[in-house]
C-alpha positions in Angstrom: -24.7 3.5 5.1 -26.1 0.1 4.6 -24.3 -3.1 5.5 -24.5 -4.4 2.0 -24.2 -1.8 -0.7 -24.6 -2.3 -4.5 -22.0 -1.6 -7.2 -21.6 -2.5 -10.8 -19.2 -5.5 -11.1 -15.9 -4.5 -12.8 -16.2 -7.4 -15.2 -19.9 -6.8 -16.2 -21.5 -3.4 -15.5 -24.9 -5.0 -16.0 -24.5 -7.2 -12.9 -25.2 -5.7 -9.5 -23.7 -7.4 -6.5 -23.6 -6.6 -2.8 -20.3 -5.2 -1.4 -19.2 -6.8 1.8 -15.5 -6.1 1.9 -13.1 -3.2 1.4 -9.3 -3.6 1.1 -6.8 -0.8 1.3 -3.2 -0.3 0.2 -1.1 1.5 2.9 1.6 3.6 1.2 0.2 6.4 -0.9 -3.3 5.9 0.6 -3.4 5.6 4.4 0.2 6.7 4.8 1.1 9.7 2.7 4.4 11.2 1.6 5.6 14.3 3.4 5.6 17.7 1.8 9.3 18.3 1.9 11.7 18.4 -1.1 12.3 15.2 -3.1 14.9 13.0 -1.4 17.4 13.4 -4.2 17.6 17.2 -3.8 18.8 16.8 -0.2 20.9 13.7 -0.6 22.3 13.2 -4.1 25.1 15.8 -3.7 25.9 14.5 -0.2 26.5 11.1 -1.8 28.5 12.6 -4.7 25.9 11.3 -7.1 23.8 12.9 -9.9 20.1 12.9 -9.4 19.7 10.1 -11.8 22.4 8.0 -10.1 20.8 8.6 -6.7 17.4 7.5 -8.0 18.9 4.4 -9.6 20.4 3.3 -6.2 17.6 4.3 -3.9 14.4 3.8 -5.9 15.3 1.5 -8.8 17.5 -1.1 -7.1 16.6 -4.5 -8.7 17.0 -6.1 -5.3 13.9 -4.3 -4.1 11.8 -6.9 -5.9 13.5 -9.5 -3.7 13.1 -7.5 -0.5 9.4 -6.9 -1.1 8.8 -10.7 -1.2 11.0 -11.4 1.8 14.0 -12.9 0.0 16.3 -10.4 1.6 15.9 -8.3 4.7 15.4 -4.6 4.7 18.7 -4.2 6.5 20.5 -6.1 3.8 18.8 -4.1 1.1 20.0 -0.8 2.5 23.5 -2.2 3.2 23.7 -3.0 -0.5 22.5 0.5 -1.4 25.1 2.0 0.9 27.9 0.3 -1.0 27.2 3.1 -3.5 25.9 5.8 -1.3 28.9 5.5 1.0 27.3 7.1 4.0 28.3 6.7 7.7 25.9 4.8 10.0 24.6 8.1 11.3 24.1 9.5 7.9 22.3 6.4 6.6 20.0 6.5 9.6 19.2 10.2 8.8 18.6 9.2 5.2 16.2 6.5 6.2 14.3 8.9 8.4 13.9 11.2 5.4 13.1 8.2 3.1 10.2 7.1 5.3 9.1 10.6 6.1 5.4 11.1 5.8 2.2 11.1 7.8 -0.8 8.9 8.6 -4.0 10.2 7.2 -6.0 10.6 10.4 -9.1 11.7 8.5 -9.1 8.6 6.4 -8.3 6.3 9.4 -11.2 7.9 11.3 -13.5 7.3 8.4 -12.5 3.7 8.1 -13.0 3.2 11.9 -16.3 5.0 12.3 -18.1 4.7 9.0 -16.7 1.5 7.4 -15.7 -0.8 10.2 -19.3 -1.3 11.6 -20.6 -2.4 8.2 -17.9 -4.0 6.1 -15.0 -6.5 6.4 -11.8 -4.6 6.1 -8.4 -5.7 4.8 -4.9 -4.5 3.9 -2.7 -5.6 1.0 0.7 -3.8 1.2 4.0 -4.4 -0.7 6.5 -3.9 2.1 9.9 -5.0 3.3 10.8 -6.9 6.5 9.8 -5.1 9.7 6.8 -3.3 8.2 4.2 -5.0 10.4 5.9 -3.9 13.6 6.5 -0.4 12.3 2.9 0.3 11.3 1.2 -1.6 14.2 -0.1 1.5 16.0 -2.2 2.3 13.0 -2.5 -1.0 11.0 -3.6 -3.8 13.2 -6.3 -6.4 13.8 -8.3 -4.1 16.0 -9.3 -2.2 12.9 -8.6 -4.6 10.0 -9.8 -8.1 9.7 -6.9 -9.2 7.4 -3.5 -7.6 7.0 -1.4 -9.0 4.2 2.3 -7.9 3.8 4.1 -9.0 0.7 7.3 -9.9 2.5 5.5 -12.3 4.8 3.7 -14.2 2.1 6.4 -14.3 -0.6 4.3 -12.5 -3.3 3.6 -8.9 -4.2 1.1 -6.9 -6.3 0.2 -7.2 -9.1 0.5 -10.9 -8.7 -3.2 -12.1 -8.6 -2.3 -14.7 -6.0 -1.9 -12.0 -3.3 -5.4 -10.8 -4.0 -6.8 -14.3 -3.9 -5.0 -14.9 -0.6 -6.5 -11.8 1.0 -10.0 -12.8 -0.3 -9.6 -16.3 1.1 -8.6 -14.9 4.5 -11.5 -12.4 4.4 -13.9 -15.1 3.1 -15.0 -12.6 0.4 -15.8 -13.0 -3.3 -14.0 -10.7 -5.8 -17.2 -9.0 -7.0 -18.2 -8.3 -3.4 -14.9 -6.5 -2.8 -13.5 -3.0 -3.4 -9.8 -2.5 -3.5 -8.2 1.0 -3.1 -4.7 1.7 -4.3 -2.8 4.7 -5.7 -1.5 3.0 -8.8 -3.7 2.3 -11.8 -1.8 -0.8 -12.9 -2.4 -2.4 -9.5 -6.1 -1.6 -9.8 -6.1 -3.1 -13.3 -4.7 -6.3 -11.9 -7.4 -6.4 -9.3 -10.1 -5.8 -11.9 -8.8 -8.7 -14.0 -9.8 -11.1 -11.2 -13.2 -9.4 -10.7 -12.4 -7.1 -7.8 -13.9 -3.6 -8.0 -11.1 -0.9 -7.8 -10.7 2.7 -6.9 -7.6 4.6 -7.8 -6.7 6.8 -4.8 -5.7 10.4 -5.3 -7.0 12.2 -2.2 -9.5 11.9 0.6 -12.3 13.9 -1.0 -12.4 12.1 -4.3 -12.3 8.8 -2.5 -15.2 9.8 -0.4 -17.1 10.8 -3.5 -16.4 7.4 -5.1 -17.3 5.4 -2.0 -20.5 7.5 -1.6 -21.5 6.5 -5.1 -20.6 2.9 -4.6 -21.8 2.2 -1.1 
């Protein structure tokens, strides 16, 4: 793998530019959801809520938009949710363990460390609540990544173009020199609009195929 690969620029496929930088999302890419049943199947009845009511509280709380840009803490967010869930402290802790249940993709992390790190600047842009940096530090840190941007620390979240520009500035990278990898197409679309080349993540093998073609 060369230190400067070529890729068609997202804004003009006729222009070839050298790729110097690769930025990853965390959730849904490097950190994957577990294989257990959906959270609502275990917890909705315990909270005396329908599946839809449970989803509205846990996944669609409008305060999440404030938490992800650091306006309220993660603890305050869940205290608000628990006004409806009405769980004991022990039950809420159990729910949170299930909510965050998942696994780190060791294969992808190994690829990043051994194949990408020697040749490219690496970054992270993650929408997250307070405490995320400490929680993921064993895997997401400055030993592996040159820039780690958490939304709650900078007061902005994807798809706001300012968060992409912030990461680019910290990495000293140009948009057309950069690949961004995220599991949501609208986020990739937002990155494309400012000239960043995007890959929608679905699984490790398709990602490797895409990067092999691009790098």
